[in-house]
N, C-alpha and C positions, 0 to 999 in steps of 0.2 A: 581521654575521661571516661569514666564509667566502664563497666564491663558486662557482657552477656555470655551466658553459657546456656546451651539447650542440648537436649539428647532425646531420640527416639530410637528404639531398638529392643534387645532382648536382655540387656544388663538392668540391675537395679540402679535406678537413676541417681538416687540421693548421694552416694560417695562420689559419683562423677561430677555433680553440681558443686558439691563442697569443695572438692579438690581444685575443679576449674575456677573457682571463684577466688580462692586463695592464690592461684596463680596469677589472677588478674588484679591483685590488690596493688601492685606497683602503679597501675594506671591512675590511683588516686581515687578516693571515695569517701563518704561520710554515712552510709548505710548499707544494708545488704538484705536480700531475700531470695526465697525459692518457691517455686509452685510446682507440684507434682500431681499426677492423676491416675487412678485406677478405678475401675467401675465399682467396686465394693466399697471403698472410702469415698470417693469423688475427688474433689480437689483439696489437696492439703497445702494452704498458704501461710507461709512464716516469714516474717520480715520484721526488721528492726533498725532503729538508728544505732550508729556505732560501727565497730569492727566486726570482723567474721567471728571473732570469740563469743561475742554478744548473740550472733545468730545460732552458733552451734549449741550454747546453753539453752536457748529456747527450742531448738529441735530435739535435745535429749529429753525435755519435759513433754513434748507433743507426741500424739499417737501418730505413727507413721507405718503404713504398710507398704511392702515391696512394689514399686512403680517402675514403668518402662517409658514413661514420658514426662518431661519436666522442662523447666526452664528457670534460670536464676540471673541475679543482677547484682552488681555492686554499683552505687548511685553517688553521683557527684552533683549537688544540689544546684539546679538552675531556677525552675519555677516551684516555689514552696520551700519552706526551711527544712532542714534535716530533721525528720521525726519519724516516728513508726508509721503514720499514715501516709506520709508523701513517700515512703519507701517502695520500691518496686519488689515483685510484679503487681500489677494492677488489673481487677477483674471487672468485667461488664456488669451493668445493673442487673442482668439475668443470672449472672454467674456461670454463664456458658463459656465466655471468652476470657483468656488471661493473656497478658502481654508484658513484656519488657521494652525498653526503649532508650536508646542513646541519642542525644540531639536535642534540638529545640523546634517545636511546632509554633511559628510565629503567629499564626492566625487563629490559635486556640481559643481566645476569648469569644471571638464571633461564633465559632462553632459550638462553643459551651452554651452560649446564650440561646442559640437554635435548638440545641438538644434540650435545655431546661424547659422551652416552651413545648417540647414533645414529649414532657413528663419525666426526663431522665433526671436522677439526683445524683450528687457528687459528694464524697467524703473528703477528697484530698484538695490541695492546691495546684496539682501538677497539670501540664499539658498532655501527659501520658494517660491519664484516666479519661480525658476528653477524646483521645485517639481511640482508645479501646471501645469506647461507647459509640463513637462515629462508625466504626467498623461494624458494629452490632445493628446500628440503624440501618447501613447500607444492606447489611445481609437480610435483615428482616423485611426491609422495604422492596428491595429488588428481587427477593427470594432466590438468591446465588449461594454457592459454595463460600467457604472462606477464602479461599485464595482470590478469587473474582471480588469479593466484597473488599479485602484489603487492597487490591489493585485500584477499584474505584474511589475508595477513601483517601488513598495517598495521592490521587490526582485532584483532590479538594484541598490538601493542605499545603502550606508554605513553610519551608524551613528546611532543617537538615535532620536525618534520622538513620537509625540501624534498629530494627525491630525484630523481635520474635513472638509469636502468638501461636496460641492452640485453642482449639474448640474441642470441649468435652464429648461432643457429638461424633468427632472423627479422632479418636484417641490413638491413631497411629500416624499423626501428621502434624508437623510444625511449619508455619508459613513464615519466612523470613524476607526482609528487604532492606536496602540501603540507599541512601542518598546523602553523601557528605560525611559519612561515618562508617568506619570499615566493618566488614562481616566476612567470615570464612567458614566454609562448610567441610568438615571432615568426612571422608568417606570411609566407613568402616572396613576393617580388615576382612571381616565376614560380612556377608552380601545383605544382610538385614538389618543394618544400623547406620545412623549418621548423627554426626556432631555439629553443633553450630556455635560460634565463639567470635568475640571481638578480634582475637588473634589466635595463633596457632597453639599457644603455651597449654591450654586447657586439655587438650587431647592428644598431645604427641607420643604419648605411651600407647596408645590404641591404633594410631594410624598416622602415616606420612603422606597420604594421598588426599590433596585437598583441592577444593574449587573456591576461587577468590570471586565472590560477586561484585560485578562491576557497578558503577554508578548508575542508578535509576533501573536496577534489576530487582526482581521479585522471584524467589525460589519457593517451590512447594516440596517440602522435604518429607518423604515417607520412608518407612523402614527398609523398603528395598529399590526405591528410585528417588531421582530428582528431576523436577522440571523448573527450567528457569525461563522467566519471560520479562519483556521490557514493560515497565510500568506504565509508560506514556501509551504505547500503541498495542500492547499486549502480544507483541510478536514473540514467537517461541524462539530461544537463543540457543546456541550450541554449547555444550558443557566442556571445558577445558581443565583437564585435571592436571595438577602440578604435584611433582614429588619432592618432598621436602629433604633437606640435608641438614636435619637438627637432631641432636642427641639429647637424651632426658637429662643427662648429667650437666648441661650447659645451663638449666634453669633450678640447679641446687646449689647451695652456699658451699658445700663441701666443709672444709676446716675453718672457714672464715666466719667471724661474727656476723658481718653484714654483707649483702650482696655488693654494696658500693665498695667496700674494701677489696673483695675479690675481684670487681671490675677493673679497679685501680691496678692492681696487680697483674692482670691479665694483658695490660697494654703491649708490652714487648711482643707477645704472640699476635695481637691484633694488628700491629704494624706489618708484621711478617705475612699476615693473612690479607692486607690490604695490597702488599706487594704482589701477592702470588698471582703469576700469569701476566704480570704487568712489568715488573722490574726485576732484573737479577744481574749478577756480576757479568755473566757472559753476554749481555744483551747491549746493543749500540744505540738503542732508543727505548723509550717507555712505550709500551703497547696498551693502548686504550681504545677498544673498538668503536666506543661511541664517538670519539674523535676522528679517528682513521676514515670510518665510513662516511664522515662528514667533512672530509678535509677541503673540499672546494667551497663550501659555505663559509668554514671557519677561516680560511685564508682572506675571505673579504670583511670579516667583521671589524668595525672600527670603534666599538663601544662595548663594554661588558656591564651589566647589572647583576648584582647578586641580591638574592631574596631569602631571608630567613628570619626566625624567632629564636630568642633566648640565646642558648649556647650556639645554635646554628648561625646565628646572626653575628656572634663572635669570631666563629670560624671564617665567616664572610669578610669579616674586617681584615683578618690575616691575609686572606686570599686577596683582597684588595692591593696591599702593599706587594704581594708576590707577582701578581699578574701585571702590575705596574712595572715592577723591576725586570722581568722576563719579556713581556710583550711589547712595552711602551706604548700601549693605548690607554684611554681614560677607562677608569673602572668606578663605579659607584655601588654602595652597600646600602640597602634598603630594608627597614622593618616591614615584613609582609603585611602586618596588621595596618599599616598606614598607607602603603603603596597605593591602593587603589581608591582611597579616598581623597586622593588629589587628582589631578588631571595630568598623569604621568606622560612624558613625552616617550613615545614607543616608536623607533625607527626601523627601517627596512634591514640595516646592516648591525642590529643591536644582536648580542648574545644575552640571553637571561638565564642565570643559573640558579635553580632552586636547592636549598639545603633543607633536609629535614631527616632526623633520624628514623621516625617511624613511617615517614612518606604519606602521613595522613594529616598533617598539620592543617587545620582548618583555613587559617589566615593565608598560609602559603599557596595552598590549592586554589583559593579564591583568586589570589594575585596572578597566578600562573593561567588561570581562565581568562582572566582580562588580556594578558600578553597573548595567549593562543588567538584570541578574538582579533588581534592586530596583526597576526600572522608573522610575529617575530619567532626566531629560533630559540628553543629552550633546551637546557640540559639539567637533568636531575642528579643530585648526589643524595643518596639514601641508604639506609641500612636494611629495610625490610623489603624482601623480595616479593613481588606481585603488588606492592603498595599502589595506592592512587597516584601519587606524583611520578613514580617509576612508569606507570601506564599512560600518564598524560603528557609527559615530556616527549620531545622529538628524538631525543637520545639522552643516555645517562650512564651512570657507573654505580654499582652497589659497592659500599665500603667494606662488607664482610666482617663487621665488628662482632659478629655474633649476638645472641640474645643479651639486652642489657635491661636487667630487672630495676635496678636502682633509679629512683625518680630523677635524682641530679645526674645529668650526664657526664660520664667521665670518659670511658673507652670509645664511646660513639663519636664524641667530640675528637679525640685523639684521632680516630680513623679519617674524620672529615677533613681535619687538618693536613694529615698525610696525603689524602687523595687531592687536596688544593695545590700542594706542592707538586705532585705528579702531573696534574691538570697543566699547571703553569709551565712546567718544563716540556711537557709533550706539545702543547700548544706554541711554545718558542720554536721547538723543532720543526713542526709544521711549517711555521712562518719564517723559517730559516733566521732566526733571532739568535741562535745558540750554537756555538761550534762543537765539534765533536769533542775536543780537548776538555772543553768546559762542561759538557755533559758528563764526561766520564768522571770528572772530579766531584760533581753533585751526586751521581749514581753512587760512587764508593761512599760518599758521606752519608747519603740516606740508609745504605745498607748497614751502617754502623751504628745506626739509631737505637735499634733493639738493645743491644749490649750497653748502651749508655743510659737507656732507661732503667735496665736492671740496676746500675749502679746508683741512680738516683732513688730507686726503690730501697735501696740499702740503707738510705739516710733516714729511714722511718722513725727509729727510736730517738735519734737526737730532734726530729721535728715533733715528736710527741712531747718530748720535754718543754719545748717552747710552747707548744699548745697548752700545757699545764699553766705556765706563767700567765698567758693571756686570755684564759678562757672566762675570766669575770669582766673583761672589757665589754662596753656596751656599743662602742663604735670603732670601726677600722677604716683606715684609708689605704689604698692600693695605688702605686704609682708606677709608669713604664713609659718608655719613649719608644717610637717607631715600632718595630715588631713586638716590643713587649708591652705597648698600649693595650693591644686586645686582651692580653694574658692579665693585664691589671684588671680589666672589666670582667673578666672569667674568675678570677680569685675572689673578687668582691661578690660576684653572683653565687658561687659556690657556698661561701660563708653565710650569706643571706638565706640561701635556700634551705640549708640543712641545719644551721645552729640558731637561726632568727636574730643573729647580730646584724645591726644595721651597719653596712659597709658601701663604700662607694669606690669605684675605680675612675682614675683621672690620667690624662697625659701629663708627665711629670712637668712640663713647662707651664701647665695651667694651674699649678698648685698655689702660684701667686695671685691668681685671678679668682680668689674665693675661699677654697678649702684650707688655706693656711690659717684663716681666723679659727678654724676648729680645733688645731693642733694644741695638745697640752698633754701632761703626763699620763691622762687617762686614755688617750686615743693612739693606739698603737699604729704605726705607718709600715706597710710592706712595700718596700722598694725592689723592682725587678731590674736589676743592674748588670745585665749580662753582655750588653753591646761593647764592642772594642772601641767605638767612636764616641765622641760627646762625654768623655769621661770627667772633663773639667765641669761641664754642667751638671752631671750626675752628683759629683762632690758638693757643689753649690747648693743644690736641693737638699742633701743629707745635713749639711751645715746650717741650713735655714730652718730645718726641723729640730736639730739638736739645740739651737739657740732659743726655742719656745718649749723646752724641757720634753720634747717628743721622744718617744721610744722607737727605734727603728729596727726592723728585721729587714735583711737584706738576702735576695737571692742572687748569687754571683757565681762567677766561673771558679773552678778550683784554681788555686794559687793566685787569685786575683789581688791587686795591689789595694783595693777598697775595703778588704776585710776588717781593717782596724777602725773603720769608721762607723761600724754597725753595733748595736747592743747584742744582736744575735745575726749570725751569718750561717745561711745555707749554701754550701758549695756543691755545685753540681758539675757534671762533666762538660767539656767545652766542645763546640762545633762551629759552623759558620754562623755569622749573627742571624742569617735568614732562618737558620734551624734552630736556633736556640729556644724559641717559644715551645717546641715540641718537648724538650726536656724540662725547662722551667714550668710547665704546666703539672708536672708530678709533684714537687713539694707544695704548690698551691692547693692541689687536691687532698693531699695527705694533712695539712694545717687544718684545712676546714673540716675534714673527717674528724681529726682527733679533738678538736675543739667542740665539736657538736656531740661526740661520744661522751665527753667529760662532761658536758652539760646535761647528759641523759636525754637527748633528742632522739627521735626515730629517724635515723638518717636514710633509711630506704624508703621511708614513706612520709615526707616532710608534710606537715599540715598544710592544707588548702591547695596543694599542688597535685597535678596530674602529669602522668608520663606522656600521653600523646593527647595534645589538646585539640580536640575534634570539634569544639563548638567556637563560633568566633566571639 
């Protein structure tokens, strides 16, 4: 949620801020703004409700002089409605300090009341304006420099934050800090510039050398140097520079109309990238260092708990089936957002798997911290190198899906599912639950998936025709059994997210326990019917739908005998039942995508949604 961009150096800052904020649009936002500074003009603060296009219009009519210091922000509203006044950046009462902020300051009201008694006035309804004035009050009262004032102020607040703030009296410096919300610093290729952002996208054409701020760290960023301190105790921290392996082309749409469509079509390559170094035709086992290095611990595990939100939770549901099949121990899947509000049972021989594309999902991080406090073993599955979950867990694996710009997860989910297959198989090997002959069979079938995904993608024209037929529907029902049940949930979620059509996913057998009351000619039903077993029960489900004038879209195997039962059948390549969700995911994505496009929706930036949910 929200996006921060900052720059201090020798380049004109405005193009960097505008371009950077555009690259953060995928995170979700409802307003945008920038603040720049130079000695002759002072602060140039421009902000507005709405999209970046609105901000660019305002900037064209504003008087701007070349500046070498600035910060920008895309806001997703928490405190205060989306409007021009509540938009970031926010200036202090004196006008000396300007700040942008992601997160929530939970005790902002008490701080605000205290500051009002001391003569401060507030224009907005935000917790951010309170924070910038608290920093100003500390700076004035304690007679300290900006960095120290920020540190003292942050020790007085409760909540989560990533901030960037500058003081016009020190025009070559930005102070940044984070707790619960990501922030990364780009080290300029030339020695006298630095970049600050919520993720790497805003500055990858300038540098691939980055410093990831850790939880509870504050950075004083100047043109030629960085100092990082612990917010709690002020201890100076060492600086670890990471070299990125990301190309600019990865964050461009190329010839595709939308990032989402590009990312759907990238999935065969994503599978190969997820395999790389772990699975190949000449290997007699899967190689995952996070498992091999902890072989002794994992051999004693007698329960697995998977934590996730959104599509990552759905990946976890598939993982539950796979792990119980391959390992034969109990597996539970929990919404991260609910886990810590119970009194969860956390035992010595439990394995907790946290799944998150960004590695910054606030609820999953909070659940992980609870688990870590009980000394349970944790394993992270995430896509973003250096993310908080990757650093917090005891072991883990990167999915290597590449940059995912579309808010609705496609290729990232695919890579999570592939990772869970490899995890289950490798853990089965470690625990001696899988023979070499069976492993060889699964290995070969996994390696065949990219080609089969290509064949599923080739069905897009036919899927687009189906999308036209049902684009005016107000409700959809998705049904699936066993491995296909999580895909029913994902199909419904994708449709909801990007087309705003109400959709629900159910286990097929549960249709009779409520959803059947909704079925009529106006409610399409998508049945994922790819399993070889239980065909009689699937036929029964379809007949019950048809008896109520329901229209049925089937996702089935090529040459399936069920084809004649459906109003529309999407025939996908065949594989083992356990692997069919990988292939069936593709038509579900394409159906949701084309319905949304036909309805004229912004599929890359759905309303009210954010790519990385960094507030609870």
